DSSP file (Angstrom, degrees, kcal/mol; ACC not computed):
  #  RESIDUE AA STRUCTURE BP1 BP2  ACC     N-H-->O    O-->H-N    N-H-->O    O-->H-N    TCO  KAPPA ALPHA  PHI   PSI    X-CA   Y-CA   Z-CA
    1    1 A X              0   0    0      0, 0.0     2,-0.5     0, 0.0     0, 0.0   0.000 360.0 360.0 360.0 129.6   -9.2   41.4   -9.2
    2    2 A X        -     0   0    0     90,-0.1    90,-0.2    91,-0.0     2,-0.1  -0.869 360.0-132.1-103.2 127.3  -10.9   38.1  -10.2
    3    3 A X        -     0   0    0     88,-3.4     2,-1.5    -2,-0.5    85,-0.0  -0.386  17.3-116.0 -78.0 156.4  -10.0   36.8  -13.5
    4    4 A X        +     0   0    0     -2,-0.1    52,-0.5     2,-0.0     2,-0.3  -0.728  62.5 140.5 -90.9  91.1  -12.7   35.6  -15.9
    5    5 A X  E     -A   55   0A   0     -2,-1.5     2,-0.5    50,-0.2    50,-0.2  -0.904  47.2-132.7-126.2 158.0  -11.7   31.9  -16.2
    6    6 A X  E     -A   54   0A   0     48,-2.3    48,-2.8    -2,-0.3     2,-0.6  -0.936  14.3-146.7-109.1 138.7  -13.6   28.7  -16.3
    7    7 A X  E     +A   53   0A   0     -2,-0.5     2,-0.3    46,-0.2    46,-0.2  -0.926  33.7 156.0-107.1 121.0  -12.6   25.8  -14.0
    8    8 A X  E     -A   52   0A   0     44,-2.2    44,-3.1    -2,-0.6     2,-0.4  -0.905  46.7 -96.1-140.7 161.5  -13.2   22.4  -15.7
    9    9 A X  E     -A   51   0A   0     -2,-0.3    42,-0.2    42,-0.2    40,-0.0  -0.679  49.3-106.9 -81.4 135.6  -11.9   19.0  -15.4
   10   10 A X        +     0   0    0     40,-3.4    40,-0.2    -2,-0.4     3,-0.1  -0.278  44.0 161.7 -69.4 150.6   -9.2   18.1  -17.9
   11   11 A X        +     0   0    0      1,-0.2     2,-0.7    -3,-0.0    -1,-0.1   0.595  51.8  69.1-133.1 -30.8   -9.9   15.9  -20.7
   12   12 A X     >  -     0   0    0      1,-0.2     4,-2.4     2,-0.0     5,-0.2  -0.834  55.3-164.2-105.0 111.6   -7.3   16.2  -23.5
   13   13 A X  H  > S+     0   0    0     -2,-0.7     4,-3.2     2,-0.2     5,-0.2   0.888  86.2  56.2 -67.8 -35.9   -3.8   14.8  -22.5
   14   14 A X  H  > S+     0   0    0      1,-0.2     4,-2.2     2,-0.2    -1,-0.2   0.976 111.8  42.8 -60.7 -55.1   -1.8   16.4  -25.4
   15   15 A X  H  > S+     0   0    0      1,-0.2     4,-1.9     2,-0.2    -1,-0.2   0.927 116.3  49.0 -55.9 -50.4   -3.0   19.9  -24.4
   16   16 A X  H  X S+     0   0    0     -4,-2.4     4,-2.8     1,-0.2     5,-0.2   0.902 107.0  55.1 -61.1 -40.6   -2.5   19.1  -20.6
   17   17 A X  H  X S+     0   0    0     -4,-3.2     4,-1.9     1,-0.2    -1,-0.2   0.923 109.6  48.1 -59.2 -43.5    1.0   17.8  -21.3
   18   18 A X  H  X S+     0   0    0     -4,-2.2     4,-1.2    -5,-0.2    -1,-0.2   0.892 111.8  48.9 -63.4 -41.4    1.9   21.1  -22.9
   19   19 A X  H  X S+     0   0    0     -4,-1.9     4,-2.6     1,-0.2    -2,-0.2   0.849 109.2  51.9 -68.4 -38.2    0.5   23.0  -20.1
   20   20 A X  H  X S+     0   0    0     -4,-2.8     4,-2.5     2,-0.2     5,-0.4   0.881 102.2  61.5 -68.2 -34.3    2.3   21.0  -17.5
   21   21 A X  H  < S+     0   0    0     -4,-1.9     4,-0.4    -5,-0.2    -1,-0.2   0.876 114.9  34.4 -52.0 -40.2    5.6   21.6  -19.4
   22   22 A X  H  < S+     0   0    0     -4,-1.2     4,-0.2    -5,-0.1    -2,-0.2   0.867 124.9  39.4 -79.8 -39.8    5.1   25.3  -18.8
   23   23 A X  H >X S+     0   0    0     -4,-2.6     3,-1.4     2,-0.1     4,-0.6   0.855 101.7  64.1 -88.1 -41.6    3.5   25.3  -15.4
   24   24 A X  H >X S+     0   0    0     -4,-2.5     4,-2.6     1,-0.3     3,-1.6   0.870  98.2  56.9 -58.6 -40.0    5.3   22.5  -13.4
   25   25 A X  H 34 S+     0   0    0     -5,-0.4    -1,-0.3    -4,-0.4    -2,-0.1   0.760  99.3  61.0 -62.6 -18.2    8.6   24.3  -13.5
   26   26 A X  H <4 S+     0   0    0     -3,-1.4    -1,-0.2    -4,-0.2    -2,-0.2   0.685 115.6  33.3 -73.4 -19.9    7.0   27.3  -11.8
   27   27 A X  H << S+     0   0    0     -3,-1.6     2,-0.4    -4,-0.6    -2,-0.2   0.830 128.4  21.2-101.2 -43.3    6.1   25.1   -8.8
   28   28 A X     <  -     0   0    0     -4,-2.6    -1,-0.3     3,-0.2     5,-0.1  -0.984  40.2-177.8-137.9 128.6    9.1   22.6   -8.6
   29   29 A X  S    S+     0   0    0     -2,-0.4    -1,-0.1     1,-0.1    -4,-0.1   0.721  91.8  53.9 -89.0 -21.3   12.6   22.6   -9.9
   30   30 A X  S    S+     0   0    0      1,-0.1     2,-0.5     2,-0.1    -1,-0.1   0.622 102.7  60.1 -92.5 -13.3   13.4   19.2   -8.6
   31   31 A X  S    S-     0   0    0     -7,-0.1    -3,-0.2    -6,-0.0    -4,-0.1  -0.950  78.8-137.9-115.6 123.3   10.4   17.4  -10.3
   32   32 A X        -     0   0    0     -2,-0.5     3,-0.1     1,-0.1   -11,-0.1  -0.453  32.8 -92.1 -83.1 162.3   10.2   17.4  -14.1
   33   33 A X        -     0   0    0    -12,-0.1     2,-0.1     1,-0.1    -1,-0.1  -0.320  52.4 -99.5 -63.7 148.0    6.9   17.9  -15.9
   34   34 A X        -     0   0    0      1,-0.1    -1,-0.1    -3,-0.1   -13,-0.1  -0.441  35.2-125.4 -69.3 145.1    5.1   14.6  -16.7
   35   35 A X     >  -     0   0    0     -2,-0.1     4,-2.3    -3,-0.1     3,-0.2  -0.228  35.6 -88.1 -79.1 177.5    5.4   13.2  -20.1
   36   36 A X  H  > S+     0   0    0      1,-0.2     4,-2.6     2,-0.2     5,-0.2   0.903 127.8  51.4 -63.4 -41.8    2.3   12.3  -22.3
   37   37 A X  H  > S+     0   0    0      1,-0.2     4,-1.7     2,-0.2    -1,-0.2   0.893 111.4  48.3 -67.4 -32.7    2.1    8.7  -20.9
   38   38 A X  H  > S+     0   0    0     -3,-0.2     4,-2.5     2,-0.2    -1,-0.2   0.877 112.1  49.4 -68.1 -37.4    2.2   10.0  -17.3
   39   39 A X  H  X S+     0   0    0     -4,-2.3     4,-2.5     1,-0.2    -2,-0.2   0.897 108.2  52.1 -70.9 -34.3   -0.5   12.4  -18.2
   40   40 A X  H  X S+     0   0    0     -4,-2.6     4,-1.6     2,-0.2    -1,-0.2   0.899 111.7  48.5 -61.6 -40.4   -2.6    9.7  -19.8
   41   41 A X  H  X S+     0   0    0     -4,-1.7     4,-1.2    -5,-0.2    -2,-0.2   0.907 109.4  51.1 -66.1 -40.9   -2.2    7.7  -16.5
   42   42 A X  H >< S+     0   0    0     -4,-2.5     3,-0.8     1,-0.2    -2,-0.2   0.956 113.7  45.8 -60.7 -51.2   -3.2   10.8  -14.4
   43   43 A X  H 3< S+     0   0    0     -4,-2.5    -1,-0.2     1,-0.2    -2,-0.2   0.808 114.7  47.7 -65.1 -30.7   -6.4   11.3  -16.5
   44   44 A X  H 3< S+     0   0    0     -4,-1.6     2,-0.3    -5,-0.2    -1,-0.2   0.606  85.3 106.9 -89.9 -14.4   -7.2    7.6  -16.5
   45   45 A X    X<  -     0   0    0     -4,-1.2     3,-1.3    -3,-0.8    -4,-0.0  -0.488  63.5-144.6 -75.7 132.0   -6.8    7.1  -12.8
   46   46 A X  T 3  S+     0   0    0     -2,-0.3    -1,-0.1     1,-0.2    -4,-0.0   0.738  98.0  52.8 -68.8 -21.5  -10.1    6.6  -10.9
   47   47 A X  T 3  S+     0   0    0     20,-0.1    21,-2.7     2,-0.0     2,-0.5   0.527  97.4  81.3 -88.3  -3.9   -8.8    8.4   -7.8
   48   48 A X  E <   - B   0  67A   0     -3,-1.3     2,-0.5    19,-0.2    19,-0.2  -0.854  48.7-175.5-109.4 130.3   -7.7   11.6   -9.6
   49   49 A X  E     - B   0  66A   0     17,-2.3    17,-2.6    -2,-0.5     2,-0.6  -0.986  17.6-157.9-113.1 115.6   -9.7   14.6  -10.8
   50   50 A X  E     - B   0  65A   0     -2,-0.5   -40,-3.4   -40,-0.2     2,-0.3  -0.843   9.2-161.4 -94.4 114.7   -7.4   16.9  -12.8
   51   51 A X  E     -AB   9  64A   0     13,-3.0    13,-1.6    -2,-0.6     2,-0.4  -0.730   6.5-167.9 -98.7 151.7   -8.7   20.5  -12.9
   52   52 A X  E     -AB   8  63A   0    -44,-3.1   -44,-2.2    -2,-0.3     2,-0.6  -0.979  15.8-143.1-130.9 146.4   -7.7   23.2  -15.3
   53   53 A X  E     -AB   7  62A   0      9,-2.7     8,-2.9    -2,-0.4     9,-1.1  -0.948  22.6-162.3-106.9 121.8   -8.4   26.9  -15.3
   54   54 A X  E     -AB   6  60A   0    -48,-2.8   -48,-2.3    -2,-0.6     6,-0.2  -0.921   9.3-138.4-110.3 131.8   -9.0   28.2  -18.8
   55   55 A X  E >   -A    5   0A   0      4,-2.7     3,-2.2    -2,-0.5   -50,-0.2  -0.232  40.7 -90.0 -71.6 170.2   -8.8   31.9  -19.8
   56   56 A X  T 3  S+     0   0    0    -52,-0.5    -1,-0.1     1,-0.3   -51,-0.1   0.833 130.5  54.6 -51.8 -38.0  -11.3   33.4  -22.1
   57   57 A X  T 3  S-     0   0    0      2,-0.1    -1,-0.3     1,-0.1     3,-0.1   0.388 122.5-105.5 -85.3   8.1   -9.1   32.5  -25.1
   58   58 A X  S <  S+     0   0    0     -3,-2.2    -2,-0.1     1,-0.3    -1,-0.1   0.299  72.8 144.0  88.9  -5.6   -9.0   28.8  -24.0
   59   59 A X        -     0   0    0     -5,-0.1    -4,-2.7     1,-0.1     2,-0.6  -0.383  55.8-121.1 -64.1 144.3   -5.5   28.9  -22.7
   60   60 A X  E     +B   54   0A   0     -6,-0.2    -6,-0.2     1,-0.2    -1,-0.1  -0.747  39.4 165.9 -83.8 120.0   -4.8   26.8  -19.6
   61   61 A X  E     +     0   0A   0     -8,-2.9    24,-2.8    -2,-0.6     2,-0.3   0.367  63.0  23.4-115.8   0.9   -3.6   29.3  -16.9
   62   62 A X  E     -BC  53  84A   0     -9,-1.1    -9,-2.7    22,-0.3     2,-0.3  -0.980  56.7-169.1-162.3 154.7   -3.9   27.0  -13.9
   63   63 A X  E     +BC  52  83A   0     20,-2.2    20,-2.9    -2,-0.3     2,-0.3  -0.969   6.0 176.8-142.0 152.7   -4.0   23.4  -12.9
   64   64 A X  E     -B   51   0A   0    -13,-1.6   -13,-3.0    -2,-0.3     2,-0.5  -0.955  17.2-143.7-155.8 144.8   -4.8   21.5   -9.7
   65   65 A X  E     -BC  50  80A   0     15,-2.5    15,-2.6    -2,-0.3     2,-0.6  -0.932   8.1-165.1-119.0 125.3   -5.0   17.9   -8.8
   66   66 A X  E     -BC  49  79A   0    -17,-2.6   -17,-2.3    -2,-0.5     2,-0.5  -0.944   3.6-167.3-107.9 121.2   -7.5   16.3   -6.4
   67   67 A X  E     -BC  48  78A   0     11,-2.9    11,-2.4    -2,-0.6     2,-0.4  -0.918   5.8-172.0-106.6 127.5   -6.9   12.7   -5.2
   68   68 A X  E     + C   0  77A   0    -21,-2.7     2,-0.3    -2,-0.5     9,-0.2  -0.976  12.6 161.7-123.9 132.0   -9.8   11.0   -3.4
   69   69 A X  E     - C   0  76A   0      7,-2.2     7,-2.6    -2,-0.4     2,-0.4  -0.993  34.3-119.9-146.0 148.4   -9.5    7.6   -1.6
   70   70 A X  E     + C   0  75A   0     -2,-0.3     2,-0.3     5,-0.2     5,-0.2  -0.750  29.8 173.8 -91.7 142.2  -11.2    5.5    0.9
   71   71 A X  E >   - C   0  74A   0      3,-2.4     3,-1.0    -2,-0.4    -2,-0.0  -0.906  48.5 -94.3-135.6 164.3   -9.5    4.5    4.1
   72   72 A X  T 3  S+     0   0    0     -2,-0.3     3,-0.1     1,-0.2    -2,-0.0   0.751 122.6  45.4 -59.7 -21.4  -11.1    2.6    7.1
   73   73 A X  T 3  S-     0   0    0      1,-0.3     2,-0.3     0, 0.0    -1,-0.2   0.701 126.8 -45.1 -93.9 -19.5  -12.0    5.8    9.0
   74   74 A X  E <   -C   71   0A   0     -3,-1.0    -3,-2.4    -5,-0.0     2,-0.5  -0.987  63.9 -71.5 176.2 177.7  -13.5    7.8    6.1
   75   75 A X  E     -C   70   0A   0     34,-0.4    36,-3.4    -2,-0.3    37,-0.7  -0.893  55.2-168.0 -96.1 127.5  -13.3    8.9    2.5
   76   76 A X  E     -Cd  69 112A   0     -7,-2.6    -7,-2.2    -2,-0.5     2,-0.3  -0.774  15.6-153.1-116.8 160.9  -10.6   11.5    2.2
   77   77 A X  E     -Cd  68 113A   0     35,-1.6    37,-2.4    -2,-0.3     2,-0.4  -0.953   5.5-163.6-127.8 151.6   -9.3   13.9   -0.4
   78   78 A X  E     -Cd  67 114A   0    -11,-2.4   -11,-2.9    -2,-0.3     2,-0.5  -1.000  10.8-144.4-133.9 132.5   -5.9   15.4   -0.9
   79   79 A X  E     +C   66   0A   0     35,-2.8    37,-0.5    -2,-0.4     2,-0.3  -0.847  25.6 174.5 -98.4 133.6   -5.0   18.5   -3.0
   80   80 A X  E     +C   65   0A   0    -15,-2.6   -15,-2.5    -2,-0.5    -2,-0.0  -0.957  48.1   7.3-134.1 151.2   -1.8   18.5   -5.0
   81   81 A X  E     -     0   0A   0     -2,-0.3     2,-0.7     1,-0.2    -1,-0.1   0.845  58.9-177.7  50.8  52.5    0.1   20.6   -7.4
   82   82 A X  E     +     0   0A   0    -18,-0.2     2,-0.4    -3,-0.1   -18,-0.2  -0.745  13.8 173.0 -81.8 118.0   -2.0   23.7   -7.4
   83   83 A X  E     -C   63   0A   0    -20,-2.9   -20,-2.2    -2,-0.7     2,-0.5  -0.981  19.3-175.1-133.7 123.5   -0.2   25.8  -10.0
   84   84 A X  E     -C   62   0A   0     -2,-0.4   -22,-0.3   -22,-0.2     5,-0.1  -0.972  41.0-102.5-119.8 132.0   -1.3   29.2  -11.5
   85   85 A X    >   -     0   0    0    -24,-2.8     3,-2.6    -2,-0.5     4,-0.2  -0.206  28.6-124.4 -51.9 135.2    0.9   30.7  -14.3
   86   86 A X  G >  S+     0   0    0      1,-0.3     3,-1.1     2,-0.2    -1,-0.2   0.790 111.3  60.5 -48.0 -37.6    3.0   33.4  -12.9
   87   87 A X  G 3  S+     0   0    0      1,-0.2    -1,-0.3   -26,-0.0    -2,-0.1   0.575 108.6  44.0 -73.3  -7.7    1.6   35.8  -15.5
   88   88 A X  G X  S+     0   0    0     -3,-2.6     3,-0.8   -27,-0.2     5,-0.4   0.204  82.4 131.4-120.8  11.6   -1.9   35.2  -14.0
   89   89 A X  T <   +     0   0    0     -3,-1.1    -3,-0.0     1,-0.2    -4,-0.0  -0.286  63.5  30.7 -66.3 154.2   -1.1   35.4  -10.3
   90   90 A X  T 3  S+     0   0    0      1,-0.1    -1,-0.2   -87,-0.0    -4,-0.0   0.658  88.1 103.1  73.4  17.8   -3.3   37.6   -8.1
   91   91 A X  S <  S-     0   0    0     -3,-0.8   -88,-3.4   -89,-0.1    -2,-0.1   0.194  97.4-103.9-111.4  12.9   -6.4   37.2  -10.1
   92   92 A X  S  > S+     0   0    0    -90,-0.2     4,-1.7     3,-0.0     5,-0.1   0.514  82.9 127.5  82.9   3.6   -8.2   34.8   -7.8
   93   93 A X  H  > S+     0   0    0     -5,-0.4     4,-2.3     1,-0.2     5,-0.2   0.898  71.7  51.9 -59.4 -47.2   -7.5   31.7  -10.1
   94   94 A X  H  > S+     0   0    0      1,-0.2     4,-2.3     2,-0.2    -1,-0.2   0.884 109.3  49.7 -58.4 -39.7   -6.0   29.7   -7.3
   95   95 A X  H  > S+     0   0    0      2,-0.2     4,-2.5     1,-0.2    -1,-0.2   0.891 110.0  50.6 -64.7 -39.9   -9.1   30.3   -5.1
   96   96 A X  H  X S+     0   0    0     -4,-1.7     4,-1.6     2,-0.2    -2,-0.2   0.878 111.4  48.5 -68.5 -40.1  -11.4   29.3   -7.9
   97   97 A X  H  X S+     0   0    0     -4,-2.3     4,-2.2     2,-0.2    -2,-0.2   0.925 112.6  48.4 -61.1 -45.8   -9.4   26.0   -8.5
   98   98 A X  H  X S+     0   0    0     -4,-2.3     4,-2.1     1,-0.2    -2,-0.2   0.906 110.1  50.4 -72.3 -38.8   -9.4   25.2   -4.8
   99   99 A X  H  X S+     0   0    0     -4,-2.5     4,-2.2     2,-0.2    -1,-0.2   0.870 108.2  53.4 -63.6 -33.5  -13.2   25.9   -4.5
  100  100 A X  H  X S+     0   0    0     -4,-1.6     4,-2.1     1,-0.2    -2,-0.2   0.903 111.2  48.3 -68.5 -39.3  -13.9   23.5   -7.5
  101  101 A X  H  X S+     0   0    0     -4,-2.2     4,-2.4     1,-0.2    -2,-0.2   0.882 109.1  50.5 -73.1 -33.3  -11.9   20.9   -5.7
  102  102 A X  H  X S+     0   0    0     -4,-2.1     4,-2.3     2,-0.2    -1,-0.2   0.888 110.4  50.2 -64.2 -42.8  -13.7   21.3   -2.5
  103  103 A X  H  X S+     0   0    0     -4,-2.2     4,-2.4     2,-0.2    -2,-0.2   0.920 111.6  48.7 -64.5 -42.2  -17.0   21.0   -4.2
  104  104 A X  H  X S+     0   0    0     -4,-2.1     4,-2.2     2,-0.2    -2,-0.2   0.924 109.8  50.7 -65.7 -40.8  -15.9   17.8   -5.9
  105  105 A X  H  <>S+     0   0    0     -4,-2.4     5,-2.2     1,-0.2     4,-0.3   0.933 111.2  50.2 -55.8 -46.6  -14.6   16.3   -2.7
  106  106 A X  H ><5S+     0   0    0     -4,-2.3     3,-1.1     1,-0.2    -2,-0.2   0.889 108.5  51.4 -61.4 -41.2  -18.0   17.2   -1.1
  107  107 A X  H 3<5S+     0   0    0     -4,-2.4    -1,-0.2     1,-0.3    -2,-0.2   0.905 107.8  53.0 -62.0 -40.6  -19.9   15.5   -4.0
  108  108 A X  T 3<5S-     0   0    0     -4,-2.2    -1,-0.3    -5,-0.2    -2,-0.2   0.416 119.6-109.7 -81.9   5.4  -17.8   12.4   -3.6
  109  109 A X  T < 5 +     0   0    0     -3,-1.1   -34,-0.4    -4,-0.3    -3,-0.2   0.820  55.6 169.3  78.7  32.6  -18.7   12.2    0.2
  110  110 A X      < -     0   0    0     -5,-2.2   -34,-0.2     1,-0.1    -1,-0.2  -0.457  30.6-152.6 -76.2 148.3  -15.2   13.1    1.6
  111  111 A X  S    S+     0   0    0    -36,-3.4     2,-0.3     1,-0.3   -35,-0.2   0.804  75.7   4.3 -88.4 -36.2  -14.9   13.8    5.2
  112  112 A X  E     -d   76   0A   0    -37,-0.7   -35,-1.6    -7,-0.1     2,-0.4  -0.959  57.1-142.9-145.7 165.8  -11.9   16.1    4.9
  113  113 A X  E     -d   77   0A   0     -2,-0.3     2,-0.3   -37,-0.2   -35,-0.2  -0.987  26.5-175.0-128.8 121.7   -9.7   17.7    2.4
  114  114 A X  E     +d   78   0A   0    -37,-2.4   -35,-2.8    -2,-0.4     2,-0.3  -0.761   9.5 163.7-118.5 163.8   -5.9   18.0    3.2
  115  115 A X        -     0   0    0     -2,-0.3     2,-0.3   -37,-0.2   -35,-0.1  -0.962  21.7-139.3-161.1 158.8   -2.9   19.6    1.5
  116  116 A X        +     0   0    0    -37,-0.5     2,-0.3    -2,-0.3    -2,-0.0  -0.927  16.5 178.5-120.8 160.2    0.7   20.7    2.3
  117  117 A X        -     0   0    0     -2,-0.3    -2,-0.0     8,-0.0     0, 0.0  -0.947  32.8-106.8-157.7 138.5    2.5   23.7    1.3
  118  118 A X    >   -     0   0    0     -2,-0.3     3,-1.4     1,-0.1     7,-0.2  -0.339  28.0-122.6 -61.4 144.3    6.1   24.9    2.1
  119  119 A X  T 3  S+     0   0    0      1,-0.3    -1,-0.1     6,-0.1     6,-0.1   0.773 110.2  64.3 -51.8 -32.1    6.3   27.8    4.5
  120  120 A X  T 3  S+     0   0    0      1,-0.2     2,-2.0     2,-0.1    -1,-0.3   0.727  81.5  80.4 -72.3 -19.6    8.2   29.7    1.8
  121  121 A X    <>  +     0   0    0     -3,-1.4     4,-2.5     1,-0.2     5,-0.3  -0.506  59.7 166.1 -83.5  71.2    5.2   29.7   -0.5
  122  122 A X  H  >  +     0   0    0     -2,-2.0     4,-2.2     1,-0.2    -1,-0.2   0.884  68.8  50.6 -59.2 -44.0    3.6   32.7    1.4
  123  123 A X  H  > S+     0   0    0     -3,-0.2     4,-2.1     1,-0.2    -1,-0.2   0.898 111.5  48.1 -65.1 -41.5    1.0   33.5   -1.2
  124  124 A X  H  > S+     0   0    0      2,-0.2     4,-2.6     1,-0.2    -1,-0.2   0.897 111.7  49.0 -64.2 -41.2   -0.2   29.9   -1.4
  125  125 A X  H  X S+     0   0    0     -4,-2.5     4,-1.6     2,-0.2    -2,-0.2   0.846 110.6  51.6 -67.9 -31.7   -0.4   29.6    2.4
  126  126 A X  H  X S+     0   0    0     -4,-2.2     4,-2.4    -5,-0.3    -2,-0.2   0.941 111.3  49.4 -67.8 -43.1   -2.4   32.9    2.6
  127  127 A X  H  X S+     0   0    0     -4,-2.1     4,-2.0     2,-0.2    -2,-0.2   0.928 107.8  51.2 -57.6 -50.9   -4.8   31.5    0.0
  128  128 A X  H  <>S+     0   0    0     -4,-2.6     5,-2.7     1,-0.2     4,-0.2   0.873 113.9  44.9 -57.0 -39.7   -5.4   28.2    1.7
  129  129 A X  H ><5S+     0   0    0     -4,-1.6     3,-1.2     3,-0.2    -1,-0.2   0.896 110.0  55.6 -68.1 -42.9   -6.2   30.0    4.9
  130  130 A X  H 3<5S+     0   0    0     -4,-2.4    -2,-0.2     1,-0.2    -1,-0.2   0.807 107.0  48.6 -61.9 -31.9   -8.4   32.5    3.1
  131  131 A X  T 3<5S-     0   0    0     -4,-2.0    -1,-0.2    -5,-0.1    -2,-0.2   0.451 131.8 -88.7 -89.5   0.3  -10.6   29.8    1.5
  132  132 A X  T < 5S+     0   0    0     -3,-1.2    -3,-0.2     1,-0.3    -2,-0.1   0.406  77.0 139.9 114.0  -1.3  -11.0   28.0    5.0
  133  133 A X      < -     0   0    0     -5,-2.7     2,-0.4    -6,-0.2    -1,-0.3  -0.462  37.9-151.2 -71.9 147.2   -8.2   25.6    5.4
  134  134 A X        -     0   0    0     -2,-0.1     2,-0.3     0, 0.0    -5,-0.0  -0.935  19.6-113.0-119.7 144.2   -6.8   25.5    9.0
  135  135 A X        -     0   0    0     -2,-0.4     2,-0.3     1,-0.0     0, 0.0  -0.594  33.2-142.9 -77.2 134.7   -3.2   24.6    9.8
  136  136 A X        -     0   0    0     -2,-0.3     2,-1.2     1,-0.0    -1,-0.0  -0.725  14.3-122.5-104.1 149.3   -2.9   21.4   11.7
  137  137 A X        +     0   0    0     -2,-0.3     2,-0.3     2,-0.0    -1,-0.0  -0.754  68.2 121.1 -89.1  91.0   -0.5   20.6   14.4
  138  138 A X        -     0   0    0     -2,-1.2     2,-0.4     2,-0.0    -2,-0.0  -0.866  61.3-117.6-145.0 169.4    1.1   17.6   12.8
  139  139 A X        -     0   0    0     -2,-0.3     2,-0.5     2,-0.0    -2,-0.0  -0.963  21.6-151.1-113.0 134.6    4.3   16.1   11.5
  140  140 A X        -     0   0    0     -2,-0.4     2,-0.3     2,-0.0    -2,-0.0  -0.933  17.1-168.5-105.7 129.2    4.7   15.3    7.9
  141  141 A X        -     0   0    0     -2,-0.5     2,-0.4     2,-0.0    -2,-0.0  -0.905   4.7-168.0-118.0 147.9    7.0   12.4    7.2
  142  142 A X        -     0   0    0     -2,-0.3     2,-0.5     2,-0.0    -2,-0.0  -0.997  10.4-163.0-137.6 135.8    8.5   11.2    3.9
  143  143 A X        -     0   0    0     -2,-0.4     2,-1.1     5,-0.0     3,-0.1  -0.973  18.1-142.5-110.6 115.2   10.3    8.1    2.9
  144  144 A X    >>  -     0   0    0     -2,-0.5     4,-1.0     1,-0.2     3,-0.7  -0.684  12.5-165.3 -77.9  99.3   12.1    8.4   -0.4
  145  145 A X  T 34 S+     0   0    0     -2,-1.1     3,-0.3     1,-0.3    -1,-0.2   0.838  84.6  44.0 -58.5 -40.3   11.7    5.0   -1.9
  146  146 A X  T 34 S+     0   0    0      1,-0.2    -1,-0.3    -3,-0.1    -2,-0.1   0.718 113.3  51.0 -76.2 -20.6   14.4    5.4   -4.5
  147  147 A X  T <4 S+     0   0    0     -3,-0.7     2,-0.3     1,-0.0    -1,-0.2   0.607 108.0  45.1 -97.1  -9.7   16.9    6.9   -2.3
  148  148 A X     <  -     0   0    0     -4,-1.0     2,-0.6    -3,-0.3    -1,-0.0  -0.939  65.4-131.6-140.3 149.8   17.0    4.5    0.7
  149  149 A X    >   -     0   0    0     -2,-0.3     3,-2.6     1,-0.1    -3,-0.1  -0.923  27.6-137.5 -95.8 123.5   17.1    0.9    1.5
  150  150 A X  T 3  S+     0   0    0     -2,-0.6    -1,-0.1     1,-0.3    -5,-0.0   0.631  98.6  63.9 -63.1  -9.7   14.3    0.3    4.2
  151  151 A X  T 3         0   0    0      1,-0.2    -1,-0.3     0, 0.0    -3,-0.0   0.500 360.0 360.0 -88.5  -1.6   16.7   -1.9    6.2
  152  152 A X    <         0   0    0     -3,-2.6    -1,-0.2     0, 0.0    -2,-0.2   0.492 360.0 360.0-108.4 360.0   19.2    0.8    7.0
C-alpha cells in the first residue's frame, strides 16, 4: 500500500524540531534529537537538503537528509537519517523519500549517491536494494573525534 504523502523540502525549523524529537529516537538510541539551533543550522547549510514526508493532514510522518558536496573526482551525494514514523511503516513512504533525494542529487549533477545501513535494519536494507542501490564491497571506518586522542 502506498501512502498518500507529499515529499517536500523542509522549511520551518520549529515544526521540524518537533518532528525530530518524535522520529530520531525511532532510529537511534545513542544520538539525541537535534535542538532548535541545530535544526536551524541544518536548514541553513548549503550542502544539505532536508526532506519531509507530509501526510494529508499535514503531519510530518518521515524525514530524510541529503548531503551534496564536491570532491576532486566528482560531485557526490550522501543519504542520511531516513526515518519513517513506525506508525506509517510499510506504506512506501521511505521509497518516496529516497526517490526524491535521488532526483535532487541528479538535478545537482551528482555522479553517485551513497548511504550506509546497519545489517540489523532489514526493512531499510530491502528498501535500498528495491529502489536500485547496490551493496558495495568496501570497508567503512569511523574515528570518534571526541572519544580518542589521534596520537594514541
